[in-house]
Structures are given as structure tokens and as C-alpha cells.
N, CA, C and O atoms as a Maestro MAE file, in Angstrom:
{
 s_m_m2io_version
 :::
 2.0.0
}

f_m_ct {
 s_m_title
 :::
 protein
 m_atom[240] {
  # First column is atom index #
  i_m_mmod_type
  r_m_x_coord
  r_m_y_coord
  r_m_z_coord
  i_m_residue_number
  s_m_chain_name
  s_m_pdb_residue_name
  s_m_pdb_atom_name
  i_m_atomic_number
  :::
  1 25 -1.382 -6.738 2.933 1 A "UNK " " N  " 7
  2 3 -2.437 -6.315 1.963 1 A "UNK " " CA " 6
  3 2 -3.452 -5.093 2.427 1 A "UNK " " C  " 6
  4 15 -4.089 -5.436 3.423 1 A "UNK " " O  " 8
  5 25 -3.615 -4.419 2.197 2 A "UNK " " N  " 7
  6 3 -4.614 -3.142 3.319 2 A "UNK " " CA " 6
  7 2 -5.514 -2.859 1.881 2 A "UNK " " C  " 6
  8 15 -5.159 -2.725 0.710 2 A "UNK " " O  " 8
  9 25 -6.641 -2.838 2.449 3 A "UNK " " N  " 7
  10 3 -7.763 -1.247 1.923 3 A "UNK " " CA " 6
  11 2 -8.318 -0.943 2.534 3 A "UNK " " C  " 6
  12 15 -8.580 -1.542 3.577 3 A "UNK " " O  " 8
  13 25 -8.887 0.399 2.116 4 A "UNK " " N  " 7
  14 3 -9.878 0.529 2.475 4 A "UNK " " CA " 6
  15 2 -11.311 1.052 2.364 4 A "UNK " " C  " 6
  16 15 -11.171 1.421 1.198 4 A "UNK " " O  " 8
  17 25 -12.845 1.449 2.701 5 A "UNK " " N  " 7
  18 3 -13.972 1.165 2.050 5 A "UNK " " CA " 6
  19 2 -13.766 2.495 0.317 5 A "UNK " " C  " 6
  20 15 -13.174 3.574 0.276 5 A "UNK " " O  " 8
  21 25 -14.649 1.646 -0.992 6 A "UNK " " N  " 7
  22 3 -14.268 2.597 -1.975 6 A "UNK " " CA " 6
  23 2 -13.064 1.722 -2.823 6 A "UNK " " C  " 6
  24 15 -13.196 1.279 -3.964 6 A "UNK " " O  " 8
  25 25 -12.194 1.630 -2.196 7 A "UNK " " N  " 7
  26 3 -11.022 0.289 -3.117 7 A "UNK " " CA " 6
  27 2 -11.725 -1.064 -3.659 7 A "UNK " " C  " 6
  28 15 -12.726 -1.673 -3.281 7 A "UNK " " O  " 8
  29 25 -10.509 -1.351 -5.017 8 A "UNK " " N  " 7
  30 3 -11.051 -2.665 -5.562 8 A "UNK " " CA " 6
  31 2 -10.297 -4.130 -5.202 8 A "UNK " " C  " 6
  32 15 -9.069 -4.205 -5.166 8 A "UNK " " O  " 8
  33 25 -10.965 -5.010 -5.002 9 A "UNK " " N  " 7
  34 3 -10.410 -5.900 -5.494 9 A "UNK " " CA " 6
  35 2 -9.943 -6.586 -6.136 9 A "UNK " " C  " 6
  36 15 -10.830 -7.420 -6.318 9 A "UNK " " O  " 8
  37 25 -8.613 -7.069 -6.999 10 A "UNK " " N  " 7
  38 3 -9.196 -7.644 -8.026 10 A "UNK " " CA " 6
  39 2 -7.928 -8.623 -7.893 10 A "UNK " " C  " 6
  40 15 -6.700 -8.548 -7.845 10 A "UNK " " O  " 8
  41 25 -8.994 -9.629 -7.861 11 A "UNK " " N  " 7
  42 3 -8.265 -10.862 -8.104 11 A "UNK " " CA " 6
  43 2 -8.120 -12.022 -9.804 11 A "UNK " " C  " 6
  44 15 -9.023 -12.325 -10.584 11 A "UNK " " O  " 8
  45 25 -7.101 -12.281 -9.832 12 A "UNK " " N  " 7
  46 3 -6.725 -12.805 -10.724 12 A "UNK " " CA " 6
  47 2 -7.100 -13.860 -11.621 12 A "UNK " " C  " 6
  48 15 -7.937 -14.457 -10.945 12 A "UNK " " O  " 8
  49 25 -6.987 -14.651 -13.041 13 A "UNK " " N  " 7
  50 3 -7.991 -15.608 -12.953 13 A "UNK " " CA " 6
  51 2 -6.530 -16.713 -13.068 13 A "UNK " " C  " 6
  52 15 -5.531 -16.613 -13.781 13 A "UNK " " O  " 8
  53 25 -6.980 -17.923 -11.879 14 A "UNK " " N  " 7
  54 3 -6.541 -18.936 -11.989 14 A "UNK " " CA " 6
  55 2 -5.789 -19.461 -13.081 14 A "UNK " " C  " 6
  56 15 -4.565 -19.509 -13.209 14 A "UNK " " O  " 8
  57 25 -6.647 -19.828 -13.814 15 A "UNK " " N  " 7
  58 3 -5.449 -20.279 -15.562 15 A "UNK " " CA " 6
  59 2 -5.765 -19.787 -16.669 15 A "UNK " " C  " 6
  60 15 -6.503 -18.803 -16.730 15 A "UNK " " O  " 8
  61 25 -5.361 -20.267 -17.534 16 A "UNK " " N  " 7
  62 3 -5.654 -19.427 -19.354 16 A "UNK " " CA " 6
  63 2 -6.747 -19.414 -19.353 16 A "UNK " " C  " 6
  64 15 -7.387 -20.446 -19.148 16 A "UNK " " O  " 8
  65 25 -7.341 -18.208 -19.590 17 A "UNK " " N  " 7
  66 3 -9.114 -18.053 -20.374 17 A "UNK " " CA " 6
  67 2 -9.926 -17.470 -18.881 17 A "UNK " " C  " 6
  68 15 -10.884 -16.707 -18.757 17 A "UNK " " O  " 8
  69 25 -9.249 -18.050 -18.050 18 A "UNK " " N  " 7
  70 3 -10.213 -17.544 -16.994 18 A "UNK " " CA " 6
  71 2 -10.331 -16.258 -16.393 18 A "UNK " " C  " 6
  72 15 -9.386 -15.767 -15.775 18 A "UNK " " O  " 8
  73 25 -11.683 -15.539 -16.562 19 A "UNK " " N  " 7
  74 3 -11.611 -13.874 -16.502 19 A "UNK " " CA " 6
  75 2 -10.713 -13.774 -15.098 19 A "UNK " " C  " 6
  76 15 -10.378 -14.685 -14.340 19 A "UNK " " O  " 8
  77 25 -10.469 -12.479 -15.031 20 A "UNK " " N  " 7
  78 3 -10.206 -12.170 -13.364 20 A "UNK " " CA " 6
  79 2 -11.332 -11.675 -13.202 20 A "UNK " " C  " 6
  80 15 -12.245 -11.490 -14.006 20 A "UNK " " O  " 8
  81 25 -11.223 -11.410 -11.870 21 A "UNK " " N  " 7
  82 3 -12.600 -10.572 -11.359 21 A "UNK " " CA " 6
  83 2 -12.465 -9.279 -10.466 21 A "UNK " " C  " 6
  84 15 -11.662 -9.218 -9.535 21 A "UNK " " O  " 8
  85 25 -12.951 -8.687 -10.669 22 A "UNK " " N  " 7
  86 3 -13.027 -6.700 -9.941 22 A "UNK " " CA " 6
  87 2 -13.842 -6.682 -9.155 22 A "UNK " " C  " 6
  88 15 -14.927 -6.778 -9.730 22 A "UNK " " O  " 8
  89 25 -14.019 -6.568 -7.505 23 A "UNK " " N  " 7
  90 3 -15.221 -6.121 -6.556 23 A "UNK " " CA " 6
  91 2 -14.266 -4.872 -5.698 23 A "UNK " " C  " 6
  92 15 -13.080 -4.805 -5.376 23 A "UNK " " O  " 8
  93 25 -15.488 -3.933 -5.522 24 A "UNK " " N  " 7
  94 3 -15.615 -2.975 -5.085 24 A "UNK " " CA " 6
  95 2 -15.500 -2.765 -3.452 24 A "UNK " " C  " 6
  96 15 -16.535 -2.353 -2.928 24 A "UNK " " O  " 8
  97 25 -14.260 -3.019 -2.493 25 A "UNK " " N  " 7
  98 3 -14.061 -3.150 -0.962 25 A "UNK " " CA " 6
  99 2 -15.398 -2.326 -0.375 25 A "UNK " " C  " 6
  100 15 -15.440 -1.104 -0.518 25 A "UNK " " O  " 8
  101 25 -16.327 -2.937 0.193 26 A "UNK " " N  " 7
  102 3 -17.322 -2.479 1.122 26 A "UNK " " CA " 6
  103 2 -16.935 -1.832 2.447 26 A "UNK " " C  " 6
  104 15 -17.207 -0.773 3.013 26 A "UNK " " O  " 8
  105 25 -16.036 -3.124 2.763 27 A "UNK " " N  " 7
  106 3 -16.076 -2.637 4.535 27 A "UNK " " CA " 6
  107 2 -14.862 -3.615 4.610 27 A "UNK " " C  " 6
  108 15 -14.312 -4.360 3.799 27 A "UNK " " O  " 8
  109 25 -14.670 -3.290 5.954 28 A "UNK " " N  " 7
  110 3 -13.377 -4.347 6.324 28 A "UNK " " CA " 6
  111 2 -13.248 -4.515 7.505 28 A "UNK " " C  " 6
  112 15 -13.338 -3.629 8.355 28 A "UNK " " O  " 8
  113 25 -12.997 -5.808 7.723 29 A "UNK " " N  " 7
  114 3 -13.460 -6.313 9.449 29 A "UNK " " CA " 6
  115 2 -12.245 -6.511 9.657 29 A "UNK " " C  " 6
  116 15 -11.945 -6.337 10.838 29 A "UNK " " O  " 8
  117 25 -11.508 -6.770 9.073 30 A "UNK " " N  " 7
  118 3 -9.906 -6.908 9.885 30 A "UNK " " CA " 6
  119 2 -9.418 -5.560 10.680 30 A "UNK " " C  " 6
  120 15 -10.061 -4.526 10.501 30 A "UNK " " O  " 8
  121 25 -8.080 -5.567 11.717 31 A "UNK " " N  " 7
  122 3 -7.673 -4.474 11.901 31 A "UNK " " CA " 6
  123 2 -7.197 -3.595 11.095 31 A "UNK " " C  " 6
  124 15 -7.019 -4.266 10.079 31 A "UNK " " O  " 8
  125 25 -6.830 -2.415 10.832 32 A "UNK " " N  " 7
  126 3 -5.901 -1.318 10.059 32 A "UNK " " CA " 6
  127 2 -5.620 -1.616 8.704 32 A "UNK " " C  " 6
  128 15 -4.586 -1.561 8.038 32 A "UNK " " O  " 8
  129 25 -7.237 -2.073 8.357 33 A "UNK " " N  " 7
  130 3 -6.926 -2.180 6.583 33 A "UNK " " CA " 6
  131 2 -6.663 -3.719 6.742 33 A "UNK " " C  " 6
  132 15 -5.892 -3.815 5.787 33 A "UNK " " O  " 8
  133 25 -6.730 -4.932 7.220 34 A "UNK " " N  " 7
  134 3 -6.721 -5.871 6.826 34 A "UNK " " CA " 6
  135 2 -7.488 -6.854 6.661 34 A "UNK " " C  " 6
  136 15 -8.389 -6.820 7.499 34 A "UNK " " O  " 8
  137 25 -7.590 -8.062 5.702 35 A "UNK " " N  " 7
  138 3 -8.729 -9.025 5.863 35 A "UNK " " CA " 6
  139 2 -9.370 -9.530 6.966 35 A "UNK " " C  " 6
  140 15 -9.020 -9.940 8.073 35 A "UNK " " O  " 8
  141 25 -10.554 -9.371 6.283 36 A "UNK " " N  " 7
  142 3 -11.441 -10.033 5.617 36 A "UNK " " CA " 6
  143 2 -12.360 -9.078 4.659 36 A "UNK " " C  " 6
  144 15 -12.857 -8.570 5.664 36 A "UNK " " O  " 8
  145 25 -12.788 -8.633 3.970 37 A "UNK " " N  " 7
  146 3 -13.535 -7.819 2.992 37 A "UNK " " CA " 6
  147 2 -14.429 -7.804 2.456 37 A "UNK " " C  " 6
  148 15 -14.792 -8.374 1.428 37 A "UNK " " O  " 8
  149 25 -14.974 -7.002 3.243 38 A "UNK " " N  " 7
  150 3 -16.919 -7.669 2.338 38 A "UNK " " CA " 6
  151 2 -16.645 -7.093 0.594 38 A "UNK " " C  " 6
  152 15 -15.714 -6.289 0.625 38 A "UNK " " O  " 8
  153 25 -17.067 -7.237 -0.552 39 A "UNK " " N  " 7
  154 3 -16.961 -6.717 -1.349 39 A "UNK " " CA " 6
  155 2 -18.297 -7.322 -1.932 39 A "UNK " " C  " 6
  156 15 -19.002 -8.289 -1.642 39 A "UNK " " O  " 8
  157 25 -18.342 -6.014 -3.180 40 A "UNK " " N  " 7
  158 3 -20.101 -5.840 -3.577 40 A "UNK " " CA " 6
  159 2 -19.645 -6.201 -5.514 40 A "UNK " " C  " 6
  160 15 -19.847 -5.079 -5.977 40 A "UNK " " O  " 8
  161 25 -19.349 -6.777 -6.300 41 A "UNK " " N  " 7
  162 3 -19.304 -7.619 -7.441 41 A "UNK " " CA " 6
  163 2 -20.000 -6.473 -8.215 41 A "UNK " " C  " 6
  164 15 -20.581 -5.567 -7.616 41 A "UNK " " O  " 8
  165 25 -19.933 -6.532 -9.396 42 A "UNK " " N  " 7
  166 3 -20.522 -5.643 -10.623 42 A "UNK " " CA " 6
  167 2 -22.208 -5.723 -10.762 42 A "UNK " " C  " 6
  168 15 -23.151 -4.943 -10.899 42 A "UNK " " O  " 8
  169 25 -21.906 -7.541 -10.605 43 A "UNK " " N  " 7
  170 3 -23.704 -7.821 -10.465 43 A "UNK " " CA " 6
  171 2 -24.393 -7.698 -9.280 43 A "UNK " " C  " 6
  172 15 -25.379 -8.349 -8.935 43 A "UNK " " O  " 8
  173 25 -23.761 -6.733 -8.609 44 A "UNK " " N  " 7
  174 3 -24.686 -6.999 -7.065 44 A "UNK " " CA " 6
  175 2 -24.153 -7.568 -6.431 44 A "UNK " " C  " 6
  176 15 -23.708 -6.816 -5.565 44 A "UNK " " O  " 8
  177 25 -23.849 -8.579 -6.258 45 A "UNK " " N  " 7
  178 3 -23.696 -9.648 -5.279 45 A "UNK " " CA " 6
  179 2 -22.601 -9.345 -4.626 45 A "UNK " " C  " 6
  180 15 -21.720 -8.759 -5.254 45 A "UNK " " O  " 8
  181 25 -22.371 -9.702 -3.073 46 A "UNK " " N  " 7
  182 3 -22.162 -9.263 -1.786 46 A "UNK " " CA " 6
  183 2 -21.159 -10.656 -1.571 46 A "UNK " " C  " 6
  184 15 -21.482 -11.840 -1.483 46 A "UNK " " O  " 8
  185 25 -19.910 -10.047 -1.530 47 A "UNK " " N  " 7
  186 3 -19.103 -11.530 -0.510 47 A "UNK " " CA " 6
  187 2 -18.297 -10.844 0.179 47 A "UNK " " C  " 6
  188 15 -18.005 -9.648 0.170 47 A "UNK " " O  " 8
  189 25 -17.771 -12.216 1.126 48 A "UNK " " N  " 7
  190 3 -16.744 -11.851 2.552 48 A "UNK " " CA " 6
  191 2 -15.465 -12.666 1.961 48 A "UNK " " C  " 6
  192 15 -15.441 -13.894 2.036 48 A "UNK " " O  " 8
  193 25 -14.424 -11.942 1.382 49 A "UNK " " N  " 7
  194 3 -13.404 -12.063 1.301 49 A "UNK " " CA " 6
  195 2 -12.566 -13.010 2.014 49 A "UNK " " C  " 6
  196 15 -13.184 -13.275 3.045 49 A "UNK " " O  " 8
  197 25 -11.347 -13.730 1.988 50 A "UNK " " N  " 7
  198 3 -10.212 -13.253 2.363 50 A "UNK " " CA " 6
  199 2 -9.414 -13.558 1.264 50 A "UNK " " C  " 6
  200 15 -9.227 -14.738 0.967 50 A "UNK " " O  " 8
  201 25 -8.948 -12.705 0.659 51 A "UNK " " N  " 7
  202 3 -7.860 -12.339 -0.421 51 A "UNK " " CA " 6
  203 2 -6.479 -13.207 -0.664 51 A "UNK " " C  " 6
  204 15 -5.562 -12.820 0.061 51 A "UNK " " O  " 8
  205 25 -6.104 -14.443 -1.651 52 A "UNK " " N  " 7
  206 3 -4.989 -15.469 -1.641 52 A "UNK " " CA " 6
  207 2 -3.920 -14.488 -2.233 52 A "UNK " " C  " 6
  208 15 -4.413 -13.394 -2.508 52 A "UNK " " O  " 8
  209 25 -2.854 -14.580 -2.443 53 A "UNK " " N  " 7
  210 3 -1.722 -14.122 -3.430 53 A "UNK " " CA " 6
  211 2 -1.499 -14.162 -5.004 53 A "UNK " " C  " 6
  212 15 -0.484 -14.159 -5.701 53 A "UNK " " O  " 8
  213 25 -3.437 -14.217 -5.396 54 A "UNK " " N  " 7
  214 3 -3.391 -14.421 -6.706 54 A "UNK " " CA " 6
  215 2 -4.232 -12.615 -6.125 54 A "UNK " " C  " 6
  216 15 -4.088 -11.769 -7.008 54 A "UNK " " O  " 8
  217 25 -4.676 -12.306 -5.380 55 A "UNK " " N  " 7
  218 3 -5.253 -10.762 -4.974 55 A "UNK " " CA " 6
  219 2 -4.227 -9.925 -4.830 55 A "UNK " " C  " 6
  220 15 -3.252 -10.028 -4.086 55 A "UNK " " O  " 8
  221 25 -4.644 -8.690 -5.958 56 A "UNK " " N  " 7
  222 3 -4.401 -6.942 -5.008 56 A "UNK " " CA " 6
  223 2 -5.197 -6.142 -5.099 56 A "UNK " " C  " 6
  224 15 -5.965 -6.260 -6.055 56 A "UNK " " O  " 8
  225 25 -5.376 -5.032 -4.211 57 A "UNK " " N  " 7
  226 3 -6.198 -3.861 -3.708 57 A "UNK " " CA " 6
  227 2 -5.222 -2.157 -4.947 57 A "UNK " " C  " 6
  228 15 -4.201 -1.483 -5.082 57 A "UNK " " O  " 8
  229 25 -6.364 -2.361 -5.369 58 A "UNK " " N  " 7
  230 3 -5.488 -1.383 -6.260 58 A "UNK " " CA " 6
  231 2 -7.304 0.009 -5.202 58 A "UNK " " C  " 6
  232 15 -8.437 -0.113 -4.737 58 A "UNK " " O  " 8
  233 25 -6.080 1.207 -5.494 59 A "UNK " " N  " 7
  234 3 -6.412 1.748 -4.364 59 A "UNK " " CA " 6
  235 2 -8.102 2.975 -5.518 59 A "UNK " " C  " 6
  236 15 -8.539 3.060 -6.666 59 A "UNK " " O  " 8
  237 25 -8.395 3.677 -3.939 60 A "UNK " " N  " 7
  238 3 -10.134 4.744 -5.094 60 A "UNK " " CA " 6
  239 2 -9.393 5.441 -5.667 60 A "UNK " " C  " 6
  240 15 -9.821 6.267 -6.473 60 A "UNK " " O  " 8
  :::
 }
 m_bond[239] {
  # First column is bond index #
  i_m_from
  i_m_to
  i_m_order
  :::
  1 1 2 1
  2 2 3 1
  3 3 4 2
  4 3 5 1
  5 5 6 1
  6 6 7 1
  7 7 8 2
  8 7 9 1
  9 9 10 1
  10 10 11 1
  11 11 12 2
  12 11 13 1
  13 13 14 1
  14 14 15 1
  15 15 16 2
  16 15 17 1
  17 17 18 1
  18 18 19 1
  19 19 20 2
  20 19 21 1
  21 21 22 1
  22 22 23 1
  23 23 24 2
  24 23 25 1
  25 25 26 1
  26 26 27 1
  27 27 28 2
  28 27 29 1
  29 29 30 1
  30 30 31 1
  31 31 32 2
  32 31 33 1
  33 33 34 1
  34 34 35 1
  35 35 36 2
  36 35 37 1
  37 37 38 1
  38 38 39 1
  39 39 40 2
  40 39 41 1
  41 41 42 1
  42 42 43 1
  43 43 44 2
  44 43 45 1
  45 45 46 1
  46 46 47 1
  47 47 48 2
  48 47 49 1
  49 49 50 1
  50 50 51 1
  51 51 52 2
  52 51 53 1
  53 53 54 1
  54 54 55 1
  55 55 56 2
  56 55 57 1
  57 57 58 1
  58 58 59 1
  59 59 60 2
  60 59 61 1
  61 61 62 1
  62 62 63 1
  63 63 64 2
  64 63 65 1
  65 65 66 1
  66 66 67 1
  67 67 68 2
  68 67 69 1
  69 69 70 1
  70 70 71 1
  71 71 72 2
  72 71 73 1
  73 73 74 1
  74 74 75 1
  75 75 76 2
  76 75 77 1
  77 77 78 1
  78 78 79 1
  79 79 80 2
  80 79 81 1
  81 81 82 1
  82 82 83 1
  83 83 84 2
  84 83 85 1
  85 85 86 1
  86 86 87 1
  87 87 88 2
  88 87 89 1
  89 89 90 1
  90 90 91 1
  91 91 92 2
  92 91 93 1
  93 93 94 1
  94 94 95 1
  95 95 96 2
  96 95 97 1
  97 97 98 1
  98 98 99 1
  99 99 100 2
  100 99 101 1
  101 101 102 1
  102 102 103 1
  103 103 104 2
  104 103 105 1
  105 105 106 1
  106 106 107 1
  107 107 108 2
  108 107 109 1
  109 109 110 1
  110 110 111 1
  111 111 112 2
  112 111 113 1
  113 113 114 1
  114 114 115 1
  115 115 116 2
  116 115 117 1
  117 117 118 1
  118 118 119 1
  119 119 120 2
  120 119 121 1
  121 121 122 1
  122 122 123 1
  123 123 124 2
  124 123 125 1
  125 125 126 1
  126 126 127 1
  127 127 128 2
  128 127 129 1
  129 129 130 1
  130 130 131 1
  131 131 132 2
  132 131 133 1
  133 133 134 1
  134 134 135 1
  135 135 136 2
  136 135 137 1
  137 137 138 1
  138 138 139 1
  139 139 140 2
  140 139 141 1
  141 141 142 1
  142 142 143 1
  143 143 144 2
  144 143 145 1
  145 145 146 1
  146 146 147 1
  147 147 148 2
  148 147 149 1
  149 149 150 1
  150 150 151 1
  151 151 152 2
  152 151 153 1
  153 153 154 1
  154 154 155 1
  155 155 156 2
  156 155 157 1
  157 157 158 1
  158 158 159 1
  159 159 160 2
  160 159 161 1
  161 161 162 1
  162 162 163 1
  163 163 164 2
  164 163 165 1
  165 165 166 1
  166 166 167 1
  167 167 168 2
  168 167 169 1
  169 169 170 1
  170 170 171 1
  171 171 172 2
  172 171 173 1
  173 173 174 1
  174 174 175 1
  175 175 176 2
  176 175 177 1
  177 177 178 1
  178 178 179 1
  179 179 180 2
  180 179 181 1
  181 181 182 1
  182 182 183 1
  183 183 184 2
  184 183 185 1
  185 185 186 1
  186 186 187 1
  187 187 188 2
  188 187 189 1
  189 189 190 1
  190 190 191 1
  191 191 192 2
  192 191 193 1
  193 193 194 1
  194 194 195 1
  195 195 196 2
  196 195 197 1
  197 197 198 1
  198 198 199 1
  199 199 200 2
  200 199 201 1
  201 201 202 1
  202 202 203 1
  203 203 204 2
  204 203 205 1
  205 205 206 1
  206 206 207 1
  207 207 208 2
  208 207 209 1
  209 209 210 1
  210 210 211 1
  211 211 212 2
  212 211 213 1
  213 213 214 1
  214 214 215 1
  215 215 216 2
  216 215 217 1
  217 217 218 1
  218 218 219 1
  219 219 220 2
  220 219 221 1
  221 221 222 1
  222 222 223 1
  223 223 224 2
  224 223 225 1
  225 225 226 1
  226 226 227 1
  227 227 228 2
  228 227 229 1
  229 229 230 1
  230 230 231 1
  231 231 232 2
  232 231 233 1
  233 233 234 1
  234 234 235 1
  235 235 236 2
  236 235 237 1
  237 237 238 1
  238 238 239 1
  239 239 240 2
  :::
 }
}
């Protein structure tokens, strides 16, 4: 998985009825676009994320 600032990280809900989570990649802390990613959610929260297999990067 590779990302750059401005991309969106889309994490799919784990169970039926769980909403998906989409956050903007603010900073890439791994080498060559690799995780971890500092992301900002729509409500302004920021978090350091190591995405799992239920996530995908949507390029800007």
C-alpha cells in the first residue's frame, strides 16, 4: 500500500451495517509512501493509522 498527502484512506466497515470510514492522508511517515499514515477525519480528529487488509488508498 502506497499513499501521499492529499490521498484518501478508505477503511471498509467490518460487519454488515457498519459505516465505512474515509479520512484524508495528511502525512506519510513510512519510506516511499508506506504506512503509517497520519490521517484527518471529516470531524477534525487526527490519528496515526497502520491500515489493514480492509483499507484502500484512493488517490487525489
